[in-house]
ZAKOLVEX-155589 format. One record per residue (C-alpha): residue number from 1; residue in three letters; chain; x negated, y, z. Coordinates in steps of 0.5 Angstrom, whole numbers, plus 2048, in hexadecimal, padded with zeros to 3 digits. Each point is the difference from the previous one (the first is absolute). Layout:
- NUM,ala,A,X,Y,Z
...
end
This chain:
- 1,met,A,7D0,7C2,82B
- 2,ile,A,7FF,806,7FB
- 3,glu,A,7F9,7FF,800
- 4,ala,A,7FF,7F8,7FF
- 5,arg,A,804,801,7FA
- 6,gln,A,7FD,806,7FD
- 7,glu,A,7F9,7FC,801
- 8,ala,A,804,7FA,7FD
- 9,lys,A,802,804,7FA
- 10,thr,A,7F9,802,7FF
- 11,gln,A,7FD,7FA,800
- 12,ala,A,806,7FD,7FB
- 13,arg,A,7FE,806,7FB
- 14,gly,A,7FF,7FE,7F9
- 15,his,A,804,7F9,801
- 16,asp,A,805,7FE,7FB
- 17,ala,A,807,803,802
- 18,gln,A,802,7F8,800
- 19,cys,A,7FB,7FE,804
- 20,arg,A,801,7FB,806
- 21,cys,A,7F9,800,804
- 22,gly,A,801,801,807
- 23,thr,A,7FD,807,800
- 24,cys,A,806,802,7FB
- 25,arg,A,805,7FC,804
- 26,leu,A,7FD,803,807
- 27,gln,A,801,807,7FD
- 28,ala,A,808,7FF,7FE
- 29,phe,A,800,7FD,807
- 30,leu,A,7FF,806,804
- 31,lys,A,803,804,7FB
- 32,val,A,807,7FD,801
- 33,leu,A,7FE,7FF,809
- 34,ala,A,7FE,808,7FF
- 35,asn,A,807,802,7FD
- 36,ala,A,804,7FB,805
- 37,gly,A,7FC,802,805
- 38,ser,A,800,807,800
- 39,tyr,A,807,802,7FD
- 40,gly,A,803,7F9,7FD
- 41,ile,A,802,7FE,807
- 42,phe,A,803,807,802
- 43,ala,A,805,800,7FA
- 44,glu,A,802,7F8,800
- 45,met,A,807,7FF,7FF
- 46,val,A,803,7F8,800
- 47,arg,A,805,7FF,7FA
- 48,his,A,805,7FC,802
- 49,glu,A,803,7FD,7F9
- 50,leu,A,808,7FE,802
- 51,ala,A,804,7FB,7FD
- 52,arg,A,803,801,7F9
- 53,gly,A,806,805,800
- 54,ser,A,7FF,802,808
- 55,cys,A,7FE,808,803
- 56,glu,A,7FE,802,806
- 57,thr,A,801,808,802
- 58,val,A,7FB,803,803
- 59,glu,A,7FF,807,802
- 60,val,A,7FC,806,7FC
- 61,his,A,7FD,806,803
- 62,thr,A,7FD,806,7FC
- 63,gly,A,7FE,807,802
- 64,thr,A,807,803,7FF
- 65,gly,A,804,7FA,804
- 66,arg,A,802,7F8,7FF
- 67,phe,A,804,7FB,7FB
- 68,asp,A,802,7F9,800
- 69,ala,A,7FF,7FD,7FB
- 70,lys,A,801,7F7,7FD
- 71,val,A,7FA,7FD,7FE
- 72,ser,A,7FE,7F9,7FD
- 73,ala,A,7F9,800,803
- 74,pro,A,800,803,807
- 75,glu,A,7F8,801,803
- 76,glu,A,7FD,800,806
- 77,pro,A,7FA,804,804
- 78,gly,A,7FB,7FC,800
- 79,glu,A,7FD,7FE,807
- 80,phe,A,7FA,806,7FF
- 81,cys,A,805,805,7FC
- 82,phe,A,7FF,808,803
- 83,pro,A,801,804,7FA
- 84,pro,A,7FE,806,803
- 85,ile,A,7F8,7FD,7FF
- 86,ala,A,801,7FD,7FA
- 87,ala,A,803,807,7FE
- 88,cys,A,7FA,803,803
- 89,ile,A,7FA,7FC,7FC
- 90,thr,A,805,802,7F9
- 91,gly,A,801,807,802
- 92,ala,A,7F8,801,802
- 93,ala,A,7FE,7FD,7F9
- 94,arg,A,805,805,7FD
- 95,leu,A,7FC,805,804
- 96,met,A,7FA,7FF,7FE
- 97,leu,A,803,801,7F8
- 98,thr,A,803,806,802
- 99,leu,A,7F9,802,803
- 100,leu,A,7FD,7FE,7FA
- 101,glu,A,806,804,7FB
- 102,arg,A,7FF,806,804
- 103,ala,A,7F7,800,800
- 104,val,A,800,7FF,7F9
- 105,glu,A,805,806,7FE
- 106,asp,A,7FD,805,805
- 107,ser,A,7FA,7FD,7FC
- 108,gly,A,803,803,7F9
- 109,gly,A,801,7F9,7FE
- 110,ser,A,805,7FB,7FC
- 111,trp,A,802,7F9,802
- 112,met,A,803,7FC,7FB
- 113,phe,A,804,7FB,804
- 114,cys,A,801,7FF,808
- 115,asp,A,802,7F7,802
- 116,thr,A,801,7FE,807
- 117,asp,A,7F8,7FE,801
- 118,ser,A,7FD,804,7FA
- 119,met,A,7FF,807,7FC
- 120,ala,A,7FC,802,7F8
- 121,ile,A,7FD,806,802
- 122,ala,A,7FE,803,7FA
- 123,ala,A,7F9,801,800
- 124,thr,A,7FA,801,7FB
- 125,lys,A,7F9,802,801
- 126,ala,A,800,807,800
- 127,gly,A,807,801,802
- 128,gly,A,804,806,7FC
- 129,leu,A,805,7FF,7FC
- 130,leu,A,801,7F9,7FC
- 131,ala,A,804,800,7FA
- 132,cys,A,807,7FC,802
- 133,pro,A,806,7FF,7FC
- 134,gly,A,806,804,804
- 135,gly,A,7FC,804,805
- 136,pro,A,802,807,803
- 137,his,A,7F9,803,7FE
- 138,arg,A,7FE,802,7F9
- 139,leu,A,7F8,7FF,7FD
- 140,pro,A,7FD,807,7FD
- 141,asp,A,803,7FD,7F9
- 142,gly,A,807,7FF,803
- 143,thr,A,7FF,7F9,801
- 144,glu,A,804,7FC,806
- 145,ser,A,7FC,7FE,807
- 146,val,A,800,7FF,807
- 147,lys,A,7FB,802,805
- 148,ala,A,7FB,7FC,801
- 149,leu,A,7FB,7FF,806
- 150,ser,A,7FA,7FE,800
- 151,tyr,A,7FC,7FA,802
- 152,ala,A,7FD,804,806
- 153,glu,A,807,803,803
- 154,val,A,803,7F9,7FF
- 155,asp,A,7FA,7FE,804
- 156,ala,A,801,805,805
- 157,ile,A,807,7FE,801
- 158,arg,A,7FD,7F9,802
- 159,glu,A,7FC,802,805
- 160,arg,A,806,804,803
- 161,phe,A,804,7FA,801
- 162,arg,A,7F9,7FC,802
- 163,arg,A,801,803,807
- 164,leu,A,807,7FD,801
- 165,asn,A,7FC,7F9,7FF
- 166,pro,A,801,7FB,806
- 167,tyr,A,7FD,7FA,7FD
- 168,asp,A,7F8,7FF,800
- 169,gln,A,7FE,804,7FB
- 170,ala,A,7FA,7FA,7FD
- 171,lys,A,806,7FC,7FF
- 172,val,A,807,805,7FF
- 173,pro,A,7FB,806,7FD
- 174,asp,A,806,804,7FD
- 175,leu,A,808,801,802
- 176,leu,A,801,803,7F8
- 177,lys,A,7FC,7FB,7FB
- 178,gln,A,7FE,801,7F8
- 179,glu,A,803,7FA,7FD
- 180,ile,A,7FF,802,7F9
- 181,asp,A,7FE,806,7FC
- 182,gly,A,804,801,7F8
- 183,thr,A,806,802,7FE
- 184,cys,A,807,800,801
- 185,leu,A,806,800,7FE
- 186,ala,A,806,801,804
- 187,ile,A,808,800,800
- 188,ser,A,800,800,807
- 189,ala,A,7FD,7FE,807
- 190,lys,A,802,7F9,7FE
- 191,arg,A,7FF,800,7F9
- 192,tyr,A,7F9,801,7FE
- 193,ala,A,7FB,7FD,7FC
- 194,ile,A,7F7,800,801
- 195,trp,A,7FC,800,7FB
- 196,ala,A,7F8,7FF,802
- 197,thr,A,7FD,806,7FB
- 198,asn,A,801,807,801
- 199,asp,A,800,801,7F8
- 200,leu,A,808,803,7FF
- 201,thr,A,7FF,7FC,7F9
- 202,ala,A,7FD,7FA,802
- 203,ile,A,806,7FD,803
- 204,val,A,803,7FF,7F9
- 205,ser,A,7FB,7FA,7FF
- 206,leu,A,7FF,7FD,808
- 207,ala,A,806,7FD,805
- 208,pro,A,801,802,806
- 209,val,A,7FD,7FE,806
- 210,lys,A,805,802,805
- 211,ile,A,808,7FF,7FE
- 212,ser,A,806,802,805
- 213,gln,A,806,7FC,7FF
- 214,his,A,803,801,806
- 215,gly,A,808,7FE,7FF
- 216,leu,A,7FF,7FD,7F9
- 217,gly,A,7FE,7F9,802
- 218,arg,A,807,7FE,800
- 219,tyr,A,801,801,7F9
- 220,leu,A,7FF,7FB,7FB
- 221,asp,A,7FA,801,7FB
- 222,pro,A,804,803,7F9
- 223,val,A,7FB,7FD,7FB
- 224,ser,A,801,7F9,802
- 225,pro,A,807,800,806
- 226,gly,A,7FF,7FA,804
- 227,arg,A,7FA,7FF,801
- 228,glu,A,7FB,805,804
- 229,arg,A,7F8,802,7FD
- 230,arg,A,7FB,802,804
- 231,asn,A,7F9,801,801
- 232,asp,A,7FB,7FE,804
- 233,lys,A,802,805,805
- 234,gly,A,807,7FE,7FF
- 235,glu,A,802,807,7FE
- 236,leu,A,805,7FF,7FB
- 237,thr,A,7FE,800,7F8
- 238,trp,A,806,804,7FE
- 239,ile,A,7FF,806,805
- 240,leu,A,7F8,801,7FD
- 241,glu,A,802,7FF,7F9
- 242,ala,A,807,806,802
- 243,trp,A,7F9,805,803
- 244,gln,A,7FC,7FE,7FA
- 245,trp,A,805,803,7FB
- 246,ile,A,802,806,805
- 247,ala,A,7F8,802,7FF
- 248,arg,A,800,7FF,7F9
- 249,ala,A,806,805,7FF
- 250,met,A,7FC,805,803
- 251,val,A,7FC,7FF,7FA
- 252,asp,A,805,7FF,7FB
- 253,pro,A,806,802,802
- 254,asp,A,804,7FD,7F9
- 255,leu,A,7FE,7F9,803
- 256,thr,A,805,7FB,7FF
- 257,met,A,803,7FE,807
- 258,pro,A,800,7F8,801
- 259,glu,A,806,7FC,7FF
- 260,trp,A,802,7FE,805
- 261,val,A,802,807,803
- 262,ala,A,806,800,7FE
- 263,gln,A,803,7F9,803
- 264,ser,A,802,801,806
- 265,pro,A,7FD,7FE,807
- 266,trp,A,800,7F9,802
- 267,gly,A,800,7FD,807
- 268,gln,A,800,7F9,803
- 269,val,A,805,7FF,805
- 270,arg,A,801,7F9,803
- 271,leu,A,807,7FD,801
- 272,ala,A,802,7FD,806
- 273,gly,A,806,7FA,7FF
- 274,phe,A,7FF,801,7F8
- 275,gln,A,806,7FB,7FE
- 276,arg,A,7FF,7FF,7F8
- 277,pro,A,806,7FF,7FC
- 278,ser,A,801,7F9,7FC
- 279,gln,A,7FE,805,7F9
- 280,gln,A,7FA,803,802
- 281,ala,A,7F9,7FD,7FE
- 282,ser,A,7FD,800,807
- 283,pro,A,800,804,806
- 284,leu,A,7FC,807,801
- 285,glu,A,7FC,803,805
- 286,val,A,7FE,806,7FC
- 287,val,A,805,805,7FE
- 288,val,A,7FF,807,7FC
- 289,ala,A,802,806,804
- 290,gly,A,802,804,7FA
- 291,ser,A,805,806,800
- 292,gly,A,807,800,804
- 293,arg,A,806,803,7FF
- 294,pro,A,7FF,808,7FD
- 295,gly,A,802,805,805
- 296,val,A,803,806,7FF
- 297,glu,A,7FB,804,7FC
- 298,pro,A,7FD,807,803
- 299,leu,A,802,806,7FF
- 300,ser,A,7FA,802,7FD
- 301,gln,A,802,805,7FB
- 302,gln,A,805,803,803
- 303,arg,A,7FB,802,806
- 304,ala,A,7FC,803,7FC
- 305,glu,A,805,805,7FD
- 306,phe,A,803,801,807
- 307,val,A,7F9,803,802
- 308,arg,A,800,805,7F9
- 309,leu,A,807,801,801
- 310,ile,A,7FF,803,808
- 311,ala,A,7FA,803,7FE
- 312,gln,A,804,804,7FB
- 313,gly,A,804,803,806
- 314,val,A,807,7FB,7FF
- 315,ser,A,802,7FE,806
- 316,asn,A,802,7F9,803
- 317,thr,A,806,7FE,7FE
- 318,glu,A,7FF,804,7F9
- 319,ala,A,7FB,7FB,7FE
- 320,cys,A,803,7FA,803
- 321,arg,A,806,802,7FC
- 322,thr,A,7FB,801,7F9
- 323,leu,A,7FD,7FA,801
- 324,gly,A,806,7FB,803
- 325,val,A,7FE,7FD,806
- 326,asn,A,803,801,807
- 327,arg,A,7FE,806,804
- 328,arg,A,7FD,7FD,806
- 329,thr,A,7FB,7FC,7FC
- 330,gly,A,7FE,807,7FD
- 331,thr,A,800,801,807
- 332,arg,A,7FB,7FC,802
- 333,trp,A,7FC,801,7FA
- 334,arg,A,7FF,807,802
- 335,phe,A,7FF,7FF,808
- 336,gly,A,7FE,7F9,800
- 337,arg,A,803,7FB,805
- 338,ser,A,7FE,7FA,805
- 339,val,A,803,7F9,800
- 340,pro,A,800,7FC,807
- 341,ser,A,7FF,7F9,7FF
- 342,pro,A,803,7FA,804
- 343,arg,A,7F9,7FF,803
- 344,gly,A,800,807,803
- 345,ser,A,7FB,802,7FA
- 346,val,A,802,807,7FD
- 347,arg,A,7FD,801,7F8
- 348,leu,A,800,807,7FF
- 349,tyr,A,802,802,7F8
- 350,pro,A,7FC,807,7FE
- 351,pro,A,803,806,7FD
- 352,val,A,7FE,800,7F9
- 353,ile,A,800,807,7FF
- 354,thr,A,7FA,803,804
- 355,lys,A,7FD,806,802
- 356,pro,A,7FB,803,7FA
- 357,val,A,7F9,800,801
- 358,val,A,7FD,806,801
- 359,val,A,7FB,801,7FB
- 360,leu,A,7FA,803,803
- 361,ser,A,7FE,808,7FE
- 362,pro,A,7FA,7FF,7FC
- 363,arg,A,7FD,805,803
- 364,phe,A,7FD,7F9,805
- 365,leu,A,7FC,7FB,7FE
- 366,ser,A,804,7F9,800
- 367,glu,A,7FE,7F9,803
- 368,asn,A,7FC,800,7F8
- 369,glu,A,7FC,805,800
- 370,arg,A,7FE,7FF,808
- 371,ala,A,7FE,7F8,7FD
- 372,val,A,7FB,804,7FA
- 373,ile,A,7FD,805,806
- 374,ala,A,7FE,7F9,804
- 375,his,A,7FD,7FC,7FA
- 376,glu,A,7FD,806,7FE
- 377,his,A,7FD,802,807
- 378,asp,A,7FE,7F8,801
- 379,arg,A,7FD,801,7F9
- 380,gly,A,7FB,807,803
- 381,thr,A,803,804,7FA
- 382,thr,A,800,808,802
- 383,val,A,806,804,802
- 384,arg,A,800,804,7FA
- 385,ala,A,7FF,7F9,7FC
- 386,thr,A,807,7FE,803
- 387,ala,A,804,805,800
- 388,met,A,7FF,802,7F8
- 389,leu,A,803,7F8,7FF
- 390,leu,A,805,802,804
- 391,gly,A,801,807,7FD
- 392,arg,A,801,802,807
- 393,ser,A,7FC,805,804
- 394,pro,A,7F9,7FF,802
- 395,ser,A,802,803,807
- 396,thr,A,807,7FC,800
- 397,val,A,7FC,7FA,800
- 398,ser,A,7FA,802,805
- 399,arg,A,806,802,805
- 400,glu,A,803,7FA,7FF
- 401,leu,A,7FA,7FB,802
- 402,trp,A,7FF,805,806
- 403,arg,A,807,800,803
- 404,asn,A,801,7F8,7FE
- 405,thr,A,7FA,7FC,801
- 406,asp,A,800,7FC,807
- 407,pro,A,7FB,800,805
- 408,ala,A,7FB,7FB,7FE
- 409,gly,A,800,805,7F9
- 410,val,A,804,7FB,7FC
- 411,tyr,A,804,803,7FB
- 412,arg,A,807,7FB,801
- 413,pro,A,805,802,7F9
- 414,ala,A,807,7FC,804
- 415,leu,A,7FD,803,806
- 416,ala,A,800,808,7FD
- 417,his,A,806,7FF,7FD
- 418,arg,A,804,7FE,807
- 419,leu,A,7FC,806,803
- 420,ala,A,802,805,7FB
- 421,arg,A,807,7FD,7FF
- 422,asp,A,801,801,807
- 423,arg,A,7FD,807,801
- 424,arg,A,805,803,7FB
- 425,arg,A,806,7FD,804
- 426,arg,A,7FE,804,806
- 427,his,A,806,803,803
- 428,arg,A,800,808,7FF
- 429,leu,A,804,804,805
- 430,arg,A,805,806,7FE
- 431,arg,A,7FE,807,800
- 432,leu,A,806,801,804
- 433,ala,A,7FD,7FB,805
- 434,cys,A,7F9,804,800
- 435,asp,A,802,807,7FF
- 436,gly,A,804,802,807
- 437,val,A,801,807,7FD
- 438,leu,A,803,7FD,7FA
- 439,arg,A,803,7FB,803
- 440,glu,A,804,806,805
- 441,phe,A,802,805,7FA
- 442,val,A,803,7FA,7FD
- 443,gln,A,804,7FE,805
- 444,gln,A,803,807,802
- 445,his,A,803,801,7F9
- 446,leu,A,803,7F9,801
- 447,asp,A,803,801,806
- 448,val,A,803,807,7FD
- 449,arg,A,803,7FB,7FA
- 450,trp,A,7FB,801,7FA
- 451,ser,A,800,7FC,7FB
- 452,pro,A,7F9,7FC,7FE
- 453,glu,A,800,804,7FA
- 454,gln,A,801,807,804
- 455,ile,A,7FA,7FE,804
- 456,ala,A,7FC,7FE,7FB
- 457,ala,A,800,807,7FC
- 458,thr,A,7FF,803,805
- 459,leu,A,7F9,7FC,803
- 460,arg,A,7FE,803,7FA
- 461,leu,A,801,807,801
- 462,glu,A,7FE,7FF,807
- 463,trp,A,7FA,7FE,7FF
- 464,pro,A,7FD,801,7F9
- 465,asp,A,7F9,7FE,800
- 466,asp,A,800,7FB,805
- 467,pro,A,803,7FA,7FB
- 468,arg,A,7FF,7FB,806
- 469,arg,A,806,803,803
- 470,gln,A,804,800,7FA
- 471,leu,A,805,7FA,7FF
- 472,ser,A,804,7FE,7FA
- 473,thr,A,808,7FE,801
- 474,glu,A,7FE,7F9,800
- 475,ser,A,7FC,800,805
- 476,leu,A,804,803,805
- 477,tyr,A,806,7FB,7FF
- 478,gln,A,7FB,7FA,800
- 479,ala,A,7FD,803,807
- 480,leu,A,808,801,803
- 481,tyr,A,802,7F9,7FE
- 482,thr,A,7F9,7FC,802
- 483,arg,A,802,7FB,806
- 484,asp,A,7FA,804,804
- 485,thr,A,802,806,7FE
- 486,val,A,7FE,807,804
- 487,leu,A,804,804,7FF
- 488,val,A,808,800,803
- 489,arg,A,805,7FF,7FA
- 490,ser,A,805,807,800
- 491,leu,A,801,800,7F8
- 492,arg,A,807,803,7FF
- 493,thr,A,804,7F9,7FC
- 494,gly,A,7FD,7FD,807
- 495,arg,A,7FE,7FA,7FD
- 496,his,A,7FC,7FB,802
- 497,gln,A,7FF,7FC,7FC
- 498,arg,A,7FD,801,7F8
- 499,arg,A,804,7FF,7FB
- 500,pro,A,7FC,7FB,7FB
- 501,his,A,7FE,803,7FA
- 502,gln,A,801,7FD,7F8
- 503,arg,A,7FB,800,7FC
- 504,gly,A,801,805,7FA
- 505,asp,A,801,7FA,7FA
- 506,ser,A,804,7FD,804
- 507,arg,A,806,805,801
- 508,arg,A,806,7FE,7FB
- 509,pro,A,806,805,801
- 510,arg,A,805,7FA,801
- 511,gly,A,808,802,7FE
- 512,leu,A,7FF,804,7FB
- 513,pro,A,800,800,7F8
- 514,gln,A,7FB,7FD,7FC
- 515,pro,A,7FD,802,7FD
- 516,met,A,800,807,803
- 517,arg,A,7FE,806,7FD
- 518,ser,A,7FA,804,804
- 519,ile,A,800,807,802
- 520,glu,A,7FA,801,7FB
- 521,gln,A,804,7FE,7FA
- 522,arg,A,805,806,801
- 523,pro,A,801,806,7FA
- 524,ala,A,7FB,806,801
- 525,his,A,806,805,7FF
- 526,val,A,803,7FC,808
- 527,ala,A,7F9,801,803
- 528,asp,A,7FF,806,7FF
- 529,arg,A,808,802,802
- 530,leu,A,801,805,7FA
- 531,glu,A,807,7FD,7FF
- 532,val,A,806,800,805
- 533,gly,A,803,7F9,801
- 534,his,A,7FA,7FA,801
- 535,phe,A,801,7FF,809
- 536,glu,A,7FD,7FC,805
- 537,gly,A,803,7FB,804
- 538,asp,A,800,7FD,807
- 539,leu,A,803,7FC,805
- 540,ile,A,801,802,807
- 541,met,A,801,7FC,806
- 542,gly,A,802,802,807
- 543,ala,A,7FF,7FC,807
- 544,ser,A,802,7F9,800
- 545,asn,A,802,801,7F8
- 546,arg,A,806,802,803
- 547,thr,A,801,805,7FB
- 548,ala,A,7FD,802,7F9
- 549,ile,A,7FF,805,7FB
- 550,ala,A,7FD,801,7F9
- 551,thr,A,7FD,807,7FF
- 552,leu,A,7FF,802,7F8
- 553,val,A,7FB,806,7FF
- 554,glu,A,801,804,7F9
- 555,arg,A,7F8,800,7FF
- 556,ser,A,801,807,7FC
- 557,ser,A,805,804,804
- 558,arg,A,7FD,7FC,806
- 559,asn,A,808,800,802
- 560,val,A,802,7FA,806
- 561,thr,A,806,7FC,7FF
- 562,leu,A,802,7FC,806
- 563,val,A,804,7F9,7FE
- 564,his,A,803,7FD,806
- 565,leu,A,801,7F9,800
- 566,gly,A,805,7FE,805
- 567,ala,A,802,7F9,802
- 568,gln,A,7FD,7FE,7F9
- 569,arg,A,7F9,7FF,802
- 570,thr,A,7FF,7FC,7FB
- 571,ala,A,7FB,7FF,7F9
- 572,ala,A,807,800,7FD
- 573,gly,A,803,806,803
- 574,leu,A,7FA,804,7FF
- 575,ser,A,800,7FF,7F9
- 576,gly,A,809,801,800
- 577,ser,A,7FE,808,804
- 578,leu,A,7FA,801,7FC
- 579,val,A,804,7FF,7F9
- 580,asp,A,806,804,803
- 581,val,A,7FB,806,801
- 582,phe,A,7FD,801,7FA
- 583,gly,A,807,7FF,7FD
- 584,ala,A,802,806,802
- 585,met,A,7FA,804,7FE
- 586,pro,A,801,803,7F9
- 587,pro,A,7FD,7FC,7FB
- 588,gly,A,7F9,804,7FF
- 589,leu,A,7FF,800,808
- 590,ala,A,7FE,7F8,7FF
- 591,arg,A,7FA,7FF,7FD
- 592,ser,A,7FD,7FA,803
- 593,leu,A,7FF,7FD,808
- 594,thr,A,7F9,7FF,803
- 595,trp,A,801,7FB,806
- 596,asp,A,7FC,7FE,806
- 597,gln,A,7FC,7F9,7FF
- 598,ala,A,804,7FC,806
- 599,arg,A,805,7FB,801
- 600,arg,A,806,804,801
- 601,trp,A,800,801,7F8
- 602,pro,A,806,7FC,7FD
- 603,val,A,7FD,7FA,7FD
- 604,thr,A,803,803,7F8
- 605,ser,A,7FB,803,7FA
- 606,thr,A,807,805,7FE
end
């Protein structure tokens, strides 16, 4: 049937789209019969319209469970309905497109859109970088571009798929058929236009040869609502005009937008049983689908400000209080959430705070540089000339071509970038896991309750000429607290989980008088300990915070005064005890007090 349809389609080539000759009618019939016989009958659902106001309860099964729903038009499977076969047919089509996408990307190419049964591949006669607004690559002059395949590379991909062709190749020569060679503008897989020219500037004066109008057919013509204007291909004229305006706007960014852009979308809806009031002129069959009751305005500005505050180290509660939003709202913004629907599906809302993008070091080749290397290599440019163009060493370019060229001898930049990225993220064993002597030395000192700081200092003394056996304190802590540690944790603290680290710019002493005076502002005569009467204070808490005592150390004489707090282990009790101690001193012996920055200090600036 597929072969017969293709043969009829070949015979009808050149006929008008509205032609109703025998060959065109046979081709259309075979198309419907092939679709129905291979897919339609296995996915057929017979719809039953119930009486007005009646509903029927149906059982709906999902991947997460089942639920009951009431419908006014229940459906029952057709005589040959068998969803597994229907899913296999559509799944096979998607698998073919997935194989095609992978083949294009492995070749280092780019594709514009991928529809249900088609794909637009960026290709030129010679291949290489192709100027394209929004492309991920850059030409030497900085122009945005994409990596285009050569026609020979596209034909090689088609040849690979030709081996999967189960039909008579005299009638169906290719599974992948080249339809149009031209310029494409695409917004999504269902919104695109294609011009039959390779000159980007020529599309301003030409009409597209093909447009996709999926989901737009239900809208009425905004220029003349109430009637549809279609061309001889059945395409909506207003959609053609919209694409032509987009093409002209690419050349002239100041181009005035069409007047109908500001209008609300007009949709056609059939009304059943409409009763006309007596004062109305005539019954309506077409209504305007305009905007309804406005919903809650999104908190876009608050979300953006929330992200900025969190990045500065502000807590979730404090940020929500500052912005005037509920704390639960801030939690959902920060960590995202999932909302189950009555039908059993789950809608995911991603967090607004994403992980920072890891910026690749400039010493590594970027994907744009690899695209330039591929482009120059295809042109036959020497390694030294390519290196001079990139500002790199010739050995870097030579090593890149040697390492990442595929077995067929072709250098593909996308594949090369992926291979280089995979090599960078390889897992490396810690030195303690590889060096048994070093591991035994560290474990012996941990067993006798040495701290990682002491062990790190001892390693430098034990092996002064062997840097491979010298570890920093942080390396030892990471080796102790990792899940696959090779050491037995024998820390003096007995802690099995590391305390979370704070960033240096996020430490904000809470409970202290603001603004504080830094210790850097201490006068010179106090810092050099020449004058008597300047004290340093601290608070020592006993076991389980049941007892407390304050210490006052006079900086010049090193004399220590102990201040017993008794039952008054509060900020007010500490302040009163210090006032009593300094009040009992001679007038010249109580000049200044430098206190430890702790939250136990009373909130006062006296």
